[in-house]
Phi, psi and omega in degrees: 000135181276130179300148182301322183294327178292314178298315180298317181296317180295317178297316180293325176295317178296319177297317179298317178295315178300316179297318179297319179294315182294330182261002183285337183256029177294145182294151177267161179249155179261022180266124182288149175057040174232158178284134178291153180300335182275358184296304183292320173300328176293320177296315179298316179299313181298316180294316179298316180293318180297314181291324179293319177294321177298320177296319179296315179298316179298318180292321180289332176293338177089018178291142183268165185298321184288342176285337186260004182290140178244137180285123177247171178288194181297155180297143183267128181281167181297329179299323179291321177297316179294320178295320177296320178295318178296318178298321179294320178297316178296319178302314181297326179289320184278337186306312183298325183273319182280327185097169187298305185293313183295331178276327183286325183302305178292327180298311179294322178297317179296316179298318179297319179292319179300321184264018165115352180284129183240350182279118185301322181295316179294321177300314182291308183296317181296313183291318178291316182297312180296318180298314181291319179298314179296318180299311182287330176298312179291320183288315186270315184278311184270351181057041179247123180278121176263155181298129180270335175056233185290345180266009180297136182256000000 
């Protein structure tokens, strides 16, 4: 019998190759200093293939499942998943009007609280920090304009 991880890795490698082939012929844009449409599909393809190959190598090495276990916190109940989904739905409704940073700060704070963070300083610093880092990462590195909303200058 073939171990599940080997089958999963082979299927994921085939999916990654197929996805890469299907997204390789995306049209180019004539806009200077912008990310091409094929950039993010290329990143997704590379990550999927790298992780799938790592899974295949690990499975072929013969490591067992109990060697790969990682200690996680307490099990998350269905209520937390539903609360996270509800927060995401509200976030999607507010994003166009509030803008990326103004919508992400409360969204990340709510998610952090849902999943157990109770320290107010960490909630504030984490939600503001992650939102600003993501905003500037997309704006400066990827040259992708995110909605500024109420913070537009």
